[in-house]
C-alpha positions in Angstrom: 0.0 0.0 0.0 1.4 3.4 -0.9 1.8 5.8 2.0 -0.1 9.0 1.7 0.4 12.5 3.1 -2.6 12.4 5.3 -4.7 15.3 6.7 -6.7 15.6 9.8 -10.0 17.4 9.8 -10.3 20.7 11.7 -12.1 20.4 15.0 -11.1 16.8 15.7 -10.6 16.4 19.5 -7.7 15.0 21.5 -4.5 16.6 20.1 -1.8 13.9 20.0 1.3 14.4 22.2 4.8 15.0 20.7 6.7 12.0 19.4 5.9 9.3 16.8 3.2 6.8 17.6 2.9 3.4 15.9 -0.2 1.3 15.7 0.0 -2.3 14.4 -3.3 -4.1 13.7 -4.4 -7.0 11.6 -6.4 -6.2 8.6 -10.1 -6.7 9.4 -13.4 -6.6 7.5 -15.5 -3.5 8.1 -13.9 -2.8 11.4 -15.5 -1.3 14.5 -15.1 2.3 15.8 -12.2 1.4 18.1 -10.1 0.2 15.2 -10.3 3.6 13.5 -9.8 5.4 16.8 -6.4 3.6 17.0 -5.7 4.7 13.4 -6.5 8.3 14.4 -4.1 8.1 17.3 -1.2 6.9 15.1 1.5 8.7 13.2 2.3 5.5 11.3 -0.2 2.6 10.9 1.0 -1.0 10.1 -1.3 -3.6 8.7 -0.1 -6.9 10.3 -0.7 -8.9 7.2 1.7 -11.8 7.6 0.7 -13.2 11.0 -1.5 -16.3 11.3 -5.1 -16.0 10.2 -7.6 -16.4 13.1 -10.7 -18.4 12.2 -14.1 -17.0 13.4 -12.5 -13.6 14.1 -12.9 -10.0 12.9 -10.5 -10.7 10.0 -13.5 -11.8 7.8 -16.6 -10.7 9.6 -18.4 -7.9 11.4 -21.9 -6.8 12.4 -24.3 -4.2 11.1 -27.7 -3.2 12.6 -30.8 -4.3 10.8 -34.5 -3.9 11.5 -34.3 -7.3 13.2 -31.2 -6.4 15.3 -27.5 -6.9 14.8 -26.6 -9.1 11.9 -23.2 -10.7 11.0 -21.7 -10.2 7.6 -19.0 -12.8 7.0 -16.7 -13.2 4.0 -16.5 -16.9 3.1 -12.9 -18.0 3.0 -11.0 -21.2 2.0 -8.8 -22.6 4.7 -9.3 -26.4 4.4 -6.0 -28.2 4.1 -3.8 -25.1 4.7 -1.2 -25.3 7.5 -1.5 -22.2 9.6 -2.0 -19.7 6.7 -1.2 -16.0 7.2 -3.7 -13.2 6.7 -2.2 -12.4 3.3 -2.6 -16.0 2.1 -6.3 -16.4 2.7 -8.4 -16.9 -0.4 -12.1 -16.1 -0.7 -14.7 -18.7 -1.6 -16.2 -16.8 -4.5 -18.5 -19.7 -5.3 -20.8 -18.1 -2.8 -22.5 -14.8 -3.7 -21.3 -13.0 -0.6 -20.8 -9.6 -2.3 -24.4 -9.3 -3.4 -25.7 -10.5 -0.1 -23.6 -8.1 2.0 -24.4 -5.1 -0.2 -28.1 -5.8 -0.1 -28.0 -6.2 3.6 -26.3 -2.8 4.0 -28.6 -1.1 1.5 -31.8 -2.4 3.1 -30.6 -1.7 6.7 -29.5 1.9 6.1 -31.8 3.1 3.3 -33.6 5.3 5.9 -30.3 6.6 7.4 -29.6 10.3 7.2 -26.5 10.0 5.0 -27.6 7.0 2.9 -27.5 8.9 -0.4 -24.0 10.3 0.2 -22.4 7.0 1.1 -24.2 4.1 -0.6 -22.5 4.5 -3.9 -19.1 4.0 -2.3 -20.2 0.6 -1.1 -21.9 -0.2 -4.4 -18.5 0.3 -6.2 -16.6 -1.7 -3.6 -19.0 -4.7 -3.8 -19.0 -4.6 -7.6 -15.3 -5.5 -7.7 -14.0 -9.0 -7.8 -11.5 -10.1 -5.1 -9.3 -13.1 -4.8 -7.8 -12.7 -1.4 -9.4 -11.6 1.9 -6.6 -9.1 2.3 -7.6 -7.4 -0.9 -11.1 -7.0 0.4 -10.0 -5.6 3.8 -7.5 -3.2 2.3 -10.0 -1.9 -0.3 -12.7 -1.2 2.2 -10.2 0.2 4.8 -9.0 2.8 2.3 -12.4 3.9 1.2 -13.7 4.1 4.8 -10.8 6.3 5.7 -11.7 8.6 2.9 -15.3 8.8 4.1 -14.1 9.6 7.6 -11.7 12.2 6.3 -9.0 10.3 8.2 -5.7 9.5 6.7 -2.3 8.4 8.0 0.8 6.8 6.4 0.1 3.1 6.1 2.4 0.1 5.4 2.3 -3.7 5.5 4.3 -5.6 8.1 5.4 -8.0 5.4 7.2 -5.2 3.6 9.4 -4.2 6.6 11.7 -7.2 6.8 11.3 -7.4 10.6 11.5 -10.9 12.2 11.3 -12.3 15.7 8.8 -13.7 18.2 5.5 -11.9 18.7 6.4 -9.2 21.1 10.0 -9.0 19.8 8.7 -8.3 16.4 6.3 -5.6 17.5 9.3 -3.8 19.2 11.4 -4.3 16.1 8.7 -2.8 13.8 8.5 0.2 16.1 12.2 0.7 16.0 12.3 0.3 12.2 9.7 3.0 11.9 11.4 5.3 14.4 8.4 5.2 16.7 8.8 6.4 20.2 5.4 5.2 21.3 3.4 2.1 20.7 -0.4 2.4 21.0 -1.9 -1.1 21.6 -5.4 -2.4 22.0 -6.5 -3.4 25.5 -6.2 -7.1 24.7 -2.4 -6.7 24.4 -2.2 -6.6 28.2 -2.8 -10.4 28.1 0.5 -11.2 26.4 2.8 -8.1 26.2 5.5 -7.6 28.8 5.9 -3.8 29.1 9.6 -4.3 30.0 10.4 -5.3 26.4 9.3 -1.9 25.2 10.8 0.0 28.1 14.2 -1.5 27.4 13.9 -0.4 23.8 13.0 3.1 24.8 9.5 2.9 23.5 6.5 4.1 25.5 3.7 1.5 25.7 0.1 2.8 25.9 -3.0 0.7 26.0 -6.2 1.8 24.4 -9.1 2.4 26.8 -11.9 3.0 24.4 -15.1 4.4 25.7 -17.7 3.6 23.1 -19.7 6.8 22.1 -23.5 6.8 21.8 -24.7 8.3 18.5 -28.1 8.5 16.6 -28.9 5.1 15.3 -31.8 3.4 13.4 -33.9 0.4 14.5 -34.6 0.9 18.2 -32.3 0.9 21.3 -28.7 1.8 20.8 -26.3 -1.1 20.1 -22.5 -0.6 20.5 -19.6 -2.4 18.9 -20.9 -2.6 15.4 -19.0 -2.0 12.2 -18.1 1.6 11.5 -20.5 1.3 8.6 -23.3 2.0 11.1 -21.8 5.2 12.3 -21.0 6.4 8.8 -24.6 6.0 7.5 -26.1 7.6 10.6 -23.6 10.4 11.2 -21.8 11.1 7.9 -19.2 13.9 8.2 -19.5 14.0 12.0 -18.3 10.3 12.3 -14.6 11.0 12.9 -15.3 13.5 15.6 -17.7 11.0 17.3 -15.4 8.0 17.2 -12.3 9.9 18.3 -13.8 12.0 21.1 
């Protein structure tokens, strides 16, 4: 992925502290708000594309809100017979009409949303494309969602950096390679990361403590932890301010 000279919209809250913050996340399908909140906090964002694919995870599925409640959208993938494949090796099962199904689910669920007209064509184009790998889907949607949010940062793939080592050792190595003085990690990282590894490398370790915002939403009582798609259709140009506040 080509790095871009990214802009930040005026009025976005929470000015970042000095230094260079790295965020390293696996590519995911239609990610939730907290994923993009981490992207917003970063100075350089790394897509962790060459680590082992997790079955039944956010890599190939997420939820939207329908009239009947939250609904899973899952990209069918081919993993049978593969020995611990990486994210960038996962192929899509295109024998199933998943693109048409997902687009129709989004169109029907958000056709009454305030910003439906402004956004639906972006997803129409995305779902009209043909994809071979799951990574291709996730990157294409990631890039277009960033444009809708008005959120841009330099982005690269971990596989392009030539950094090896064990799980935490590699995270530290990626930060050092990118000249990062700070590593911003999701809350789940507290389960396996030893802060001493970063301290010894002179890198500040910060864990995300995401407080999910409440925003106007269709179809009854508010449901958190949905795909960012839900926020975009309901809040349009205010989406970045809401998710980053």
